[in-house]
SERO-4910 file (N, C-alpha, C, O; in steps of 0.05 Angstrom, whole numbers):
BEGIN
 pado doro    nc1    nc2    nc3   cac1   cac2   cac3    cc1    cc2    cc3    oc1    oc2    oc3
  Unk    A    530  -1282   1020    540  -1297   1044    517  -1312   1057    494  -1303   1058
  Unk    A    522  -1337   1067    501  -1352   1081    494  -1339   1108    510  -1325   1120
  Unk    A    469  -1344   1116    460  -1333   1142    470  -1350   1165    470  -1375   1163
  Unk    A    480  -1337   1186    489  -1351   1210    467  -1351   1231    467  -1368   1249
  Unk    A    450  -1331   1230    426  -1329   1248    402  -1324   1231    401  -1306   1214
  Unk    A    381  -1341   1235    356  -1337   1221    334  -1335   1242    330  -1353   1259
  Unk    A    320  -1312   1242    298  -1307   1261    272  -1305   1246    270  -1291   1226
  Unk    A    252  -1321   1255    226  -1321   1241    203  -1318   1262    201  -1335   1280
  Unk    A    187  -1298   1258    163  -1295   1274    168  -1292   1304    152  -1301   1320
  Unk    A    190  -1280   1312    198  -1279   1340    182  -1258   1355    182  -1235   1347
  Unk    A    169  -1266   1377    155  -1247   1394    161  -1253   1423    169  -1275   1430
  Unk    A    156  -1233   1440    158  -1237   1469    137  -1220   1483    137  -1195   1481
  Unk    A    119  -1233   1497     99  -1219   1514    102  -1230   1542    100  -1254   1547
  Unk    A    106  -1212   1561    110  -1219   1589     83  -1224   1603     62  -1216   1592
  Unk    A     84  -1236   1626     59  -1243   1640     42  -1218   1647     18  -1219   1649
  Unk    A     56  -1195   1649     42  -1170   1655     25  -1161   1632      9  -1143   1634
  Unk    A     30  -1173   1608     16  -1165   1584     32  -1147   1566     24  -1141   1544
  Unk    A     56  -1139   1576     73  -1121   1560     85  -1137   1537     98  -1157   1541
  Unk    A     81  -1127   1512     93  -1140   1489    120  -1127   1483    121  -1105   1472
  Unk    A    141  -1141   1491    168  -1129   1488    178  -1132   1459    193  -1115   1450
  Unk    A    169  -1153   1445    176  -1156   1417    152  -1163   1400    137  -1181   1407
  Unk    A    148  -1148   1379    128  -1155   1359    141  -1173   1338    165  -1175   1338
  Unk    A    125  -1187   1321    137  -1207   1303    162  -1197   1288    160  -1177   1273
  Unk    A    184  -1210   1292    209  -1202   1279    220  -1224   1261    221  -1247   1269
  Unk    A    227  -1217   1237    240  -1235   1218    266  -1221   1210    267  -1198   1203
  Unk    A    288  -1236   1212    314  -1225   1207    334  -1246   1200    335  -1268   1212
  Unk    A    351  -1241   1180    373  -1258   1172    399  -1242   1177    402  -1220   1168
  Unk    A    418  -1254   1192    444  -1242   1197    465  -1259   1183    467  -1283   1188
  Unk    A    481  -1247   1166    500  -1261   1150    525  -1268   1165    533  -1254   1184
  Unk    A    537  -1290   1158    562  -1299   1170    584  -1279   1165    588  -1271   1142
  Unk    A    598  -1270   1186    621  -1253   1183    615  -1223   1180    633  -1208   1174
  Unk    A    590  -1215   1185    584  -1187   1184    582  -1174   1212    580  -1188   1232
  Unk    A    584  -1148   1212    579  -1133   1237    551  -1120   1234    547  -1104   1216
  Unk    A    533  -1128   1251    505  -1119   1250    500  -1102   1274    503  -1112   1297
  Unk    A    492  -1077   1270    486  -1059   1293    456  -1057   1297    441  -1052   1278
  Unk    A    447  -1061   1322    419  -1058   1329    416  -1032   1344    426  -1030   1367
  Unk    A    401  -1014   1333    398   -987   1345    369   -984   1354    350   -995   1342
  Unk    A    366   -969   1376    339   -963   1386    341   -950   1413    360   -953   1427
  Unk    A    321   -934   1420    321   -921   1446    318   -941   1469    312   -964   1464
  Unk    A    323   -932   1494    319   -950   1517    291   -961   1517    271   -946   1512
  Unk    A    288   -987   1523    262   -999   1524    251  -1007   1498    228  -1016   1496
  Unk    A    267  -1005   1476    257  -1012   1449    255  -1042   1445    239  -1051   1427
  Unk    A    270  -1058   1460    269  -1087   1456    296  -1099   1448    297  -1123   1442
  Unk    A    317  -1083   1447    343  -1092   1438    354  -1115   1456    361  -1137   1446
  Unk    A    354  -1110   1482    365  -1130   1501    348  -1155   1502    358  -1177   1505
  Unk    A    321  -1151   1500    303  -1174   1500    309  -1192   1476    311  -1217   1479
  Unk    A    313  -1180   1453    319  -1196   1429    345  -1211   1431    346  -1235   1425
  Unk    A    365  -1198   1441    391  -1211   1445    389  -1233   1466    400  -1255   1462
  Unk    A    375  -1228   1488    372  -1248   1509    358  -1273   1499    364  -1295   1508
  Unk    A    339  -1270   1481    325  -1293   1470    344  -1310   1453    345  -1334   1455
  Unk    A    359  -1296   1435    377  -1311   1417    398  -1325   1433    407  -1347   1426
  Unk    A    407  -1313   1456    428  -1326   1473    416  -1346   1492    431  -1358   1508
  Unk    A    390  -1351   1492    378  -1372   1509    373  -1363   1537    368  -1380   1554
  Unk    A    374  -1337   1543    369  -1327   1570    340  -1323   1575    330  -1327   1598
  Unk    A    326  -1314   1555    297  -1308   1557    282  -1327   1537    292  -1331   1514
  Unk    A    260  -1337   1545    244  -1355   1528    225  -1339   1511    210  -1322   1521
  Unk    A    225  -1343   1484    206  -1328   1467    177  -1337   1471    173  -1360   1479
  Unk    A    159  -1320   1464    130  -1328   1465    123  -1344   1440    110  -1364   1441
  Unk    A    133  -1334   1417    129  -1349   1391    154  -1345   1374    171  -1328   1380
  Unk    A    156  -1361   1353    177  -1358   1334    200  -1377   1338    202  -1391   1358
  Unk    A    218  -1377   1319    242  -1394   1319    267  -1377   1314    267  -1357   1300
  Unk    A    289  -1387   1326    315  -1375   1321    335  -1398   1315    338  -1416   1332
  Unk    A    348  -1397   1293    369  -1416   1285    396  -1402   1286    400  -1383   1272
  Unk    A    414  -1412   1303    440  -1401   1306    461  -1421   1296    465  -1442   1307
  Unk    A    474  -1414   1274    494  -1431   1262    484  -1459   1257    498  -1479   1261
  Unk    A    459  -1461   1248    447  -1487   1241    433  -1501   1264    422  -1523   1260
  Unk    A    432  -1489   1288    420  -1502   1311    397  -1486   1322    400  -1461   1326
  Unk    A    374  -1499   1327    351  -1486   1339    358  -1479   1368    366  -1497   1383
  Unk    A    354  -1454   1376    362  -1445   1403    346  -1458   1425    354  -1458   1448
  Unk    A    322  -1469   1418    306  -1482   1439    308  -1513   1437    312  -1526   1458
  Unk    A    307  -1524   1413    308  -1553   1410    336  -1564   1413    340  -1587   1422
  Unk    A    356  -1548   1406    384  -1557   1408    400  -1535   1422    420  -1525   1412
  Unk    A    391  -1529   1447    401  -1507   1462    431  -1509   1467    446  -1489   1462
  Unk    A    441  -1532   1475    469  -1534   1483    487  -1529   1459    507  -1514   1461
  Unk    A    481  -1541   1436    498  -1537   1412    497  -1508   1403    517  -1496   1395
  Unk    A    473  -1496   1404    470  -1468   1395    485  -1449   1413    499  -1431   1404
  Unk    A    484  -1454   1439    496  -1436   1459    527  -1437   1457    540  -1417   1462
  Unk    A    538  -1460   1449    567  -1461   1447    577  -1445   1423    601  -1438   1422
  Unk    A    560  -1438   1405    568  -1422   1381    567  -1392   1388    577  -1376   1372
  Unk    A    556  -1385   1411    550  -1357   1417    567  -1347   1441    569  -1361   1461
  Unk    A    578  -1323   1438    590  -1309   1460    574  -1284   1466    564  -1271   1448
  Unk    A    570  -1278   1492    554  -1254   1499    569  -1237   1519    579  -1246   1539
  Unk    A    570  -1211   1512    580  -1191   1531    556  -1174   1539    547  -1156   1524
  Unk    A    545  -1179   1563    521  -1164   1572    527  -1136   1580    551  -1128   1583
  Unk    A    506  -1120   1584    510  -1092   1594    522  -1092   1622    540  -1076   1628
  Unk    A    511  -1109   1639    518  -1108   1667    546  -1121   1671    553  -1140   1659
  Unk    A    561  -1108   1689    588  -1118   1695    586  -1139   1717    592  -1134   1741
  Unk    A    579  -1164   1710    576  -1185   1729    600  -1204   1727    601  -1221   1710
  Unk    A    619  -1199   1745    643  -1216   1745    648  -1226   1774    637  -1216   1793
  Unk    A    666  -1246   1776    673  -1257   1802    693  -1239   1815    717  -1240   1810
  Unk    A    684  -1222   1833    700  -1200   1844    726  -1209   1857    746  -1196   1855
  Unk    A    725  -1233   1870    749  -1242   1884    767  -1260   1868    788  -1269   1878
  Unk    A    759  -1266   1843    776  -1283   1826    796  -1265   1811    793  -1241   1809
  Unk    A    818  -1278   1801    836  -1263   1784    826  -1263   1756    808  -1279   1748
  Unk    A    837  -1245   1739    829  -1244   1711    834  -1271   1697    817  -1281   1683
  Unk    A    858  -1282   1702    865  -1308   1689    845  -1330   1697    836  -1345   1680
  Unk    A    839  -1331   1723    822  -1353   1733    793  -1351   1722    782  -1371   1714
  Unk    A    782  -1327   1721    754  -1324   1712    751  -1329   1683    731  -1340   1674
  Unk    A    771  -1320   1667    769  -1325   1638    773  -1355   1632    760  -1366   1614
  Unk    A    792  -1368   1646    797  -1396   1642    772  -1412   1650    765  -1432   1637
  Unk    A    759  -1404   1672    735  -1418   1682    713  -1416   1662    698  -1436   1657
  Unk    A    710  -1393   1649    689  -1389   1629    692  -1408   1606    672  -1419   1596
  Unk    A    717  -1413   1598    722  -1432   1576    713  -1460   1585    701  -1475   1569
  Unk    A    720  -1467   1610    713  -1494   1619    683  -1499   1621    673  -1522   1619
  Unk    A    667  -1477   1626    638  -1480   1627    626  -1491   1602    604  -1503   1602
  Unk    A    639  -1487   1579    629  -1497   1554    642  -1524   1546    639  -1532   1523
  Unk    A    655  -1536   1565    666  -1563   1560    691  -1562   1543    699  -1583   1532
  Unk    A    704  -1539   1540    728  -1537   1524    752  -1545   1540    754  -1539   1564
  Unk    A    770  -1559   1527    796  -1567   1540    812  -1542   1546    811  -1522   1531
  Unk    A    828  -1543   1568    845  -1520   1574    863  -1512   1551    873  -1529   1537
  Unk    A    866  -1486   1547    883  -1476   1525    897  -1450   1534    888  -1428   1526
  Unk    A    918  -1452   1551    930  -1428   1562    941  -1409   1540    940  -1385   1544
  Unk    A    950  -1420   1518    960  -1403   1496    938  -1385   1485    942  -1361   1479
  Unk    A    914  -1396   1482    891  -1381   1472    883  -1359   1492    879  -1336   1484
  Unk    A    882  -1367   1518    874  -1347   1538    894  -1324   1539    887  -1301   1541
  Unk    A    920  -1331   1536    941  -1310   1536    937  -1292   1512    939  -1267   1515
  Unk    A    931  -1303   1489    928  -1286   1465    904  -1267   1468    906  -1244   1461
  Unk    A    882  -1277   1479    858  -1261   1483    864  -1238   1503    857  -1215   1498
  Unk    A    878  -1245   1525    885  -1224   1545    904  -1203   1533    901  -1179   1539
  Unk    A    923  -1212   1517    941  -1193   1504    926  -1175   1484    931  -1151   1483
  Unk    A    908  -1187   1468    893  -1171   1449    876  -1150   1462    871  -1129   1451
  Unk    A    867  -1156   1487    850  -1137   1502    866  -1120   1521    855  -1107   1539
  Unk    A    893  -1120   1519    911  -1105   1537    905  -1112   1566    906  -1094   1583
  Unk    A    901  -1137   1571    896  -1147   1599    918  -1164   1610    917  -1173   1632
  Unk    A    939  -1169   1593    959  -1188   1601    973  -1180   1627    979  -1197   1645
  Unk    A    979  -1154   1630    992  -1145   1654    974  -1145   1679    983  -1140   1701
  Unk    A    948  -1150   1674    928  -1152   1696    920  -1181   1702    901  -1185   1717
  Unk    A    933  -1200   1690    923  -1228   1691    922  -1239   1719    905  -1256   1725
  Unk    A    939  -1229   1737    938  -1239   1765    924  -1220   1784    923  -1225   1808
  Unk    A    912  -1199   1773    897  -1180   1790    869  -1190   1795    857  -1202   1778
  Unk    A    859  -1185   1819    831  -1192   1825    812  -1172   1811    818  -1149   1809
  Unk    A    790  -1183   1802    770  -1167   1787    762  -1142   1803    759  -1120   1791
  Unk    A    759  -1144   1829    750  -1122   1845    769  -1098   1845    760  -1076   1852
  Unk    A    794  -1102   1837    813  -1081   1837    814  -1066   1810    828  -1045   1808
  Unk    A    799  -1075   1791    800  -1064   1764    781  -1040   1760    761  -1038   1775
  Unk    A    788  -1023   1742    770  -1001   1734    746  -1012   1718    746  -1035   1710
  Unk    A    726   -995   1715    702  -1003   1700    709  -1011   1671    698  -1031   1661
  Unk    A    727   -996   1659    735  -1002   1631    749  -1029   1630    745  -1044   1611
  Unk    A    767  -1034   1649    781  -1060   1649    762  -1083   1655    765  -1105   1643
  Unk    A    743  -1079   1672    723  -1100   1677    707  -1106   1652    700  -1130   1647
  Unk    A    701  -1085   1636    688  -1090   1610    705  -1107   1592    694  -1124   1578
  Unk    A    731  -1102   1592    749  -1119   1576    749  -1148   1585    749  -1166   1569
  Unk    A    748  -1152   1611    747  -1179   1622    721  -1193   1613    722  -1217   1606
  Unk    A    699  -1179   1612    674  -1190   1602    677  -1200   1573    666  -1221   1566
  Unk    A    691  -1184   1557    695  -1192   1529    713  -1216   1528    708  -1234   1512
  Unk    A    734  -1216   1544    752  -1239   1545    737  -1265   1552    742  -1286   1541
  Unk    A    719  -1263   1572    704  -1286   1581    686  -1296   1558    683  -1321   1553
  Unk    A    674  -1277   1543    656  -1285   1521    672  -1298   1498    661  -1314   1483
  Unk    A    697  -1290   1495    713  -1301   1473    728  -1327   1481    739  -1341   1463
  Unk    A    728  -1334   1506    744  -1356   1516    738  -1383   1503    755  -1400   1501
  Unk    A    712  -1387   1495    705  -1413   1484    704  -1413   1453    692  -1430   1441
  Unk    A    716  -1392   1441    719  -1389   1412    692  -1390   1398    688  -1407   1380
  Unk    A    674  -1372   1404    648  -1371   1391    650  -1362   1362    668  -1346   1355
  Unk    A    630  -1370   1346    628  -1361   1318    611  -1336   1316    613  -1321   1297
  Unk    A    595  -1331   1337    576  -1308   1338    581  -1294   1364    581  -1306   1386
  Unk    A    585  -1267   1363    591  -1252   1388    570  -1229   1390    568  -1213   1372
  Unk    A    556  -1229   1413    537  -1208   1419    550  -1188   1438    561  -1196   1459
  Unk    A    549  -1163   1431    560  -1141   1448    537  -1122   1454    529  -1106   1437
  Unk    A    527  -1124   1479    505  -1107   1487    516  -1082   1501    524  -1083   1524
  Unk    A    516  -1060   1487    527  -1035   1497    556  -1039   1507    562  -1033   1530
  Unk    A    574  -1049   1489    600  -1057   1499    618  -1035   1508    636  -1039   1524
  Unk    A    613  -1010   1498    632   -988   1506    619   -969   1525    629   -946   1528
  Unk    A    597   -976   1537    584   -959   1557    603   -955   1580    612   -974   1592
  Unk    A    608   -929   1587    626   -923   1610    655   -928   1605    671   -928   1624
  Unk    A    663   -931   1580    691   -936   1573    702   -911   1561    689   -897   1545
  Unk    A    727   -905   1569    739   -880   1558    747   -883   1529    746   -906   1518
  Unk    A    753   -861   1516    757   -861   1487    779   -880   1478    777   -894   1458
  Unk    A    801   -881   1493    824   -899   1486    816   -928   1487    822   -943   1468
  Unk    A    802   -936   1508    793   -964   1510    773   -970   1488    773   -992   1477
  Unk    A    756   -951   1482    735   -955   1461    749   -961   1435    741   -978   1420
  Unk    A    770   -945   1429    784   -948   1404    798   -976   1403    797   -989   1382
  Unk    A    809   -985   1425    821  -1011   1426    801  -1033   1421    806  -1052   1406
  Unk    A    777  -1030   1433    757  -1051   1430    747  -1053   1401    743  -1075   1391
  Unk    A    744  -1030   1389    735  -1031   1361    756  -1043   1343    750  -1055   1322
  Unk    A    782  -1038   1350    803  -1052   1335    800  -1082   1337    804  -1097   1318
  Unk    A    794  -1091   1361    790  -1120   1366    766  -1130   1351    767  -1152   1340
  Unk    A    744  -1114   1350    720  -1123   1336    726  -1127   1306    718  -1147   1294
  Unk    A    741  -1108   1295    749  -1111   1266    766  -1136   1262    763  -1151   1243
  Unk    A    784  -1141   1281    801  -1165   1279    785  -1190   1280    790  -1209   1265
  Unk    A    765  -1191   1298    748  -1215   1301    732  -1219   1275    729  -1242   1266
  Unk    A    721  -1197   1264    706  -1199   1239    724  -1210   1217    715  -1227   1201
  Unk    A    749  -1201   1216    767  -1211   1195    773  -1241   1199    780  -1255   1179
  Unk    A    770  -1251   1223    774  -1279   1229    748  -1296   1223    748  -1320   1227
  Unk    A    727  -1282   1215    702  -1296   1208    681  -1297   1229    660  -1309   1226
  Unk    A    686  -1283   1252    666  -1282   1273    645  -1262   1266    650  -1240   1256
  Unk    A    619  -1269   1270    597  -1251   1265    592  -1235   1290    590  -1246   1312
  Unk    A    590  -1208   1287    587  -1190   1310    559  -1177   1309    552  -1165   1288
  Unk    A    544  -1180   1330    518  -1166   1333    521  -1147   1357    526  -1157   1379
  Unk    A    517  -1121   1353    521  -1103   1375    498  -1084   1378    484  -1077   1358
  Unk    A    493  -1076   1402    475  -1053   1407    493  -1031   1418    512  -1036   1432
  Unk    A    486  -1006   1411    502   -984   1420    486   -959   1421    467   -955   1406
  Unk    A    494   -941   1439    483   -914   1440    502   -895   1425    494   -872   1419
  Unk    A    526   -904   1419    545   -887   1404    540   -892   1374    552   -909   1362
  Unk    A    522   -876   1363    513   -882   1336    536   -878   1316    536   -891   1295
  Unk    A    555   -860   1322    577   -857   1304    594   -882   1301    606   -887   1280
  Unk    A    594   -899   1322    608   -924   1320    594   -943   1301    607   -957   1285
  Unk    A    568   -944   1303    552   -961   1284    557   -952   1255    560   -968   1237
  Unk    A    557   -925   1252    562   -914   1225    589   -922   1214    592   -929   1190
  Unk    A    609   -922   1231    636   -929   1223    641   -959   1220    654   -968   1201
  Unk    A    629   -974   1238    636  -1003   1240    617  -1022   1226    626  -1042   1215
  Unk    A    591  -1016   1227    571  -1037   1219    569  -1040   1189    569  -1020   1174
  Unk    A    566  -1065   1180    560  -1070   1152    530  -1065   1147    522  -1055   1126
  Unk    A    513  -1072   1167    485  -1066   1165    474  -1056   1191    486  -1060   1213
  Unk    A    452  -1041   1190    439  -1029   1213    410  -1038   1215    396  -1038   1194
  Unk    A    401  -1045   1238    373  -1050   1243    363  -1030   1264    377  -1025   1284
  Unk    A    340  -1019   1259    328   -999   1278    304  -1012   1291    285  -1020   1277
  Unk    A    303  -1014   1317    281  -1026   1332    268  -1005   1349    281   -989   1362
  Unk    A    241  -1004   1348    226   -984   1363    200   -997   1373    185  -1008   1358
  Unk    A    196   -994   1399    171  -1006   1412    167  -1035   1405    145  -1044   1399
  Unk    A    190  -1050   1405    189  -1079   1399    186  -1086   1370    184  -1110   1364
  Unk    A    187  -1067   1353    184  -1073   1324    209  -1065   1309    219  -1043   1312
  Unk    A    218  -1083   1291    241  -1078   1275    231  -1061   1251    220  -1072   1232
  Unk    A    236  -1035   1252    223  -1017   1232    240  -1014   1207    231  -1005   1186
  Unk    A    266  -1022   1208    283  -1019   1185    308  -1036   1188    320  -1038   1210
  Unk    A    316  -1049   1166    342  -1063   1165    354  -1056   1138    342  -1060   1117
  Unk    A    378  -1046   1139    390  -1035   1114    420  -1036   1116    431  -1033   1138
  Unk    A    434  -1039   1093    463  -1035   1093    469  -1006   1100    455   -988   1092
  Unk    A    489  -1003   1116    495   -976   1127    500   -956   1104    488   -934   1105
  Unk    A    516   -964   1085    521   -945   1062    496   -939   1047    492   -916   1039
  Unk    A    479   -959   1042    454   -955   1027    435   -937   1043    422   -919   1031
  Unk    A    434   -941   1069    417   -924   1086    426   -895   1085    409   -877   1083
  Unk    A    452   -891   1086    462   -863   1085    456   -851   1058    450   -827   1056
  Unk    A    458   -867   1037    452   -857   1010    423   -851   1006    416   -831    993
  Unk    A    405   -868   1016    377   -865   1012    364   -843   1029    348   -827   1020
  Unk    A    373   -842   1054    360   -824   1073    377   -800   1081    368   -781   1093
  Unk    A    403   -801   1075    421   -780   1082    416   -755   1066    412   -756   1042
  Unk    A    418   -733   1078    415   -707   1065    440   -691   1069    456   -696   1087
  Unk    A    444   -671   1052    465   -651   1057    452   -625   1065    430   -618   1056
  Unk    A    465   -610   1082    455   -584   1091    476   -563   1083    499   -564   1090
  Unk    A    466   -544   1068    482   -521   1060    476   -498   1081    453   -490   1084
  Unk    A    497   -488   1093    494   -466   1112    508   -442   1102    532   -442   1095
  Unk    A    493   -420   1100    504   -394   1091    506   -375   1115    486   -370   1128
  Unk    A    530   -366   1120    534   -346   1141    529   -318   1129    545   -308   1114
  Unk    A    506   -306   1137    497   -282   1124    513   -257   1133    523   -255   1155
  Unk    A    516   -239   1114    530   -213   1120    513   -197   1140    524   -185   1158
  Unk    A    487   -197   1136    469   -183   1153    447   -203   1163    435   -216   1146
  Unk    A    441   -204   1189    421   -223   1199    394   -217   1187    387   -194   1180
  Unk    A    377   -238   1185    350   -236   1175    330   -241   1198    336   -256   1216
  Unk    A    307   -229   1196    285   -235   1215    265   -254   1203    253   -271   1217
  Unk    A    261   -252   1176    243   -270   1162    256   -277   1135    272   -262   1125
  Unk    A    248   -300   1124    257   -309   1098    240   -296   1077    216   -298   1078
  Unk    A    252   -282   1057    236   -268   1037    219   -288   1021    227   -311   1016
  Unk    A    195   -279   1013    177   -297    998    188   -305    971    180   -326    961
  Unk    A    207   -290    961    220   -297    935    237   -323    937    244   -335    917
  Unk    A    242   -332    962    258   -357    967    240   -380    975    250   -400    985
  Unk    A    214   -378    971    195   -398    981    199   -425    968    192   -445    981
  Unk    A    209   -427    943    211   -453    930    233   -470    941    234   -494    936
  Unk    A    251   -459    958    272   -475    971    263   -479   1000    250   -462   1013
  Unk    A    271   -502   1011    264   -509   1039    285   -497   1057    304   -510   1065
  Unk    A    281   -472   1064    301   -457   1079    293   -453   1108    269   -453   1114
  Unk    A    312   -449   1125    306   -443   1153    328   -424   1163    351   -425   1155
  Unk    A    320   -407   1182    339   -388   1195    349   -400   1221    334   -411   1236
  Unk    A    375   -398   1225    388   -408   1249    406   -386   1261    411   -366   1249
  Unk    A    414   -391   1286    434   -374   1299    425   -345   1299    439   -327   1290
  Unk    A    400   -341   1309    388   -314   1311    387   -299   1284    391   -275   1283
  Unk    A    382   -314   1263    379   -302   1237    405   -297   1222    405   -287   1200
  Unk    A    427   -305   1235    453   -301   1222    461   -322   1202    480   -319   1187
  Unk    A    446   -345   1202    452   -367   1184    427   -375   1169    405   -377   1181
  Unk    A    430   -381   1144    409   -391   1127    415   -420   1120    437   -425   1108
  Unk    A    398   -439   1126    403   -467   1121    385   -478   1099    361   -471   1098
  Unk    A    396   -495   1082    381   -508   1060    388   -537   1060    411   -545   1055
  Unk    A    368   -554   1065    372   -583   1064    365   -594   1036    344   -587   1025
  Unk    A    383   -610   1024    379   -620    997    389   -648    994    406   -657   1010
  Unk    A    380   -662    973    389   -689    967    413   -686    949    411   -678    926
  Unk    A    436   -695    959    461   -692    944    462   -709    919    478   -705    901
  Unk    A    444   -730    919    445   -749    896    424   -742    875    422   -755    855
  Unk    A    408   -721    880    388   -713    861    401   -701    836    423   -689    838
  Unk    A    388   -703    813    399   -692    788    402   -662    791    422   -650    782
  Unk    A    382   -648    803    384   -620    808    381   -615    838    360   -619    850
  Unk    A    402   -605    850    402   -600    880    388   -574    887    379   -571    910
  Unk    A    387   -556    869    375   -530    875    394   -510    886    387   -487    890
  Unk    A    419   -518    891    439   -501    903    447   -478    884    447   -455    892
  Unk    A    455   -484    859    463   -461    841    441   -441    837    446   -417    838
  Unk    A    416   -450    833    394   -431    829    389   -415    854    382   -391    853
  Unk    A    392   -427    878    389   -413    903    410   -390    906    403   -368    913
  Unk    A    435   -397    899    456   -377    902    451   -354    882    457   -331    888
  Unk    A    442   -360    858    436   -340    838    413   -321    849    415   -297    846
  Unk    A    392   -333    860    370   -318    870    378   -300    893    370   -277    894
  Unk    A    395   -310    911    405   -294    933    421   -269    922    418   -247    932
  Unk    A    437   -274    901    452   -252    889    433   -231    877    437   -207    879
  Unk    A    412   -241    863    393   -223    850    379   -206    871    372   -183    866
  Unk    A    374   -218    895    360   -203    916    379   -186    933    370   -172    951
  Unk    A    405   -187    927    424   -171    942    430   -182    970    438   -167    987
  Unk    A    425   -208    974    430   -220   1000    459   -231   1000    464   -251    986
  Unk    A    476   -219   1015    504   -227   1015    510   -246   1038    497   -245   1059
  Unk    A    530   -263   1034    539   -281   1055    569   -281   1057    583   -278   1037
  Unk    A    579   -285   1082    608   -284   1087    621   -311   1081    644   -312   1073
  Unk    A    606   -333   1085    618   -359   1083    596   -379   1078    572   -374   1084
  Unk    A    603   -402   1067    583   -424   1065    598   -451   1069    621   -454   1062
  Unk    A    583   -470   1079    593   -497   1082    571   -517   1080    547   -510   1083
  Unk    A    578   -542   1074    558   -564   1072    565   -585   1092    588   -590   1098
  Unk    A    544   -599   1101    548   -621   1120    530   -644   1112    506   -641   1107
  Unk    A    542   -668   1111    527   -692   1105    512   -702   1129    524   -702   1151
  Unk    A    488   -710   1126    473   -722   1149    488   -746   1160    499   -762   1145
  Unk    A    487   -748   1186    500   -771   1199    479   -793   1204    455   -788   1200
  Unk    A    488   -817   1211    469   -838   1218    452   -830   1241    428   -838   1243
  Unk    A    463   -813   1259    447   -804   1282    423   -787   1273    401   -789   1283
  Unk    A    428   -769   1253    407   -753   1242    385   -771   1230    361   -766   1235
  Unk    A    393   -791   1216    374   -810   1203    358   -825   1224    334   -828   1222
  Unk    A    373   -835   1245    360   -850   1266    339   -833   1280    316   -842   1285
  Unk    A    346   -808   1287    327   -790   1301    303   -785   1284    280   -785   1294
  Unk    A    307   -781   1258    284   -775   1240    266   -799   1237    242   -797   1236
  Unk    A    278   -823   1236    262   -848   1235    245   -852   1260    221   -858   1258
  Unk    A    258   -849   1283    244   -853   1308    221   -832   1311    199   -838   1320
  Unk    A    227   -807   1303    207   -786   1306    184   -791   1287    161   -788   1295
  Unk    A    190   -800   1262    169   -805   1243    152   -829   1251    127   -828   1249
  Unk    A    165   -850   1261    150   -874   1270    133   -867   1295    111   -878   1299
  Unk    A    144   -850   1313    129   -843   1337    104   -827   1330     84   -830   1343
  Unk    A    106   -811   1309     82   -795   1301     60   -813   1289     37   -808   1293
  Unk    A     69   -834   1275     49   -852   1262     38   -873   1281     18   -886   1275
  Unk    A     51   -876   1305     42   -897   1323     16   -890   1336      5   -905   1352
***
C-alpha cells in the first residue's frame, strides 16, 4: 500500500531545552489503523500536534497525502481530521450548528445530508438540537469526532478518543472506526486501552522519552514477543522450587500454590512435556493447569521496562 504520511528526521525541542521528540522516521500506509502507544509524557501528543500543524517541528519534514505540512499547510490540513484529548466545544451552540460550522471552516460547501449521516453514525441524531453544554462527557466526545469528520478527511487522528467514555460508547466508536477504515480513511490513534490497540490496529508504534523504539505489525509483534504462560495449580503449596527443576524458568505464585512456566509457543520444543514428566517423577501433583497467551499490554510493559533500564 502507498504511504499517506511520510515522516523524516522529525524532532521537537522546546525553548526550555526539553527535547520532546528525538529524530523520528515513519511511514503510515493509506487505509491502515496505526496505534501509537506510550506512557504519559512520551511524546505522542507532540507528534500528532506537529503532523496536524498545531506545533512547529524543530527539524524534519512531514508529508500528508502528498502535501508538505509546512510548505503547503492549507492543502495538507484539509486532508486531516483531529479529535484532541481535550473536550473543547462551543458550549452554547447546538450539535448541528457546531458540526456544520466545522465543515465551513475548511471551505467546504454545505452538505446537510452528510452531516445527518455522520450524526446518525455516531448516535447523535436525536441530540442534534441540544446545546453542547447539556451533553454528557461521552456525548461531547462523539461531537468532537463528528466535527473532525465534517470536512471528509482522508486521515483521522484520534488522541485518546475513548478516555472517559463508557463501555457501550467505546464499542460504538470502534465500530465507526472500522467503518471509516473500510471507506479508505487512514486512522492514527493514541490510547491507554491497550486491548483496543491489540484488537483494532494493523500496526503498533511504541514511543518512549520522545523516541520511537518499535514499529511493527500487531500480529507479527504478538508472534515475535508474545509468550505463553503455563500455570499449574499445585496439590500442595511449595516454599521453594526444587533444584531438579532448575532448567525450566519457573516461578511460584499465589503463596506457593501455583507454579508458573513462561515459554515460547512457537519454539520447536516448548519444554512443557518434559516439565510435566519431571514433576511426575518428583511426585509433585497438581489439581489443574491452564495456559495464557501474552497480551499486547504485557509486551508493551516489558518493552518500556527494558528500554528504561538501558536508558
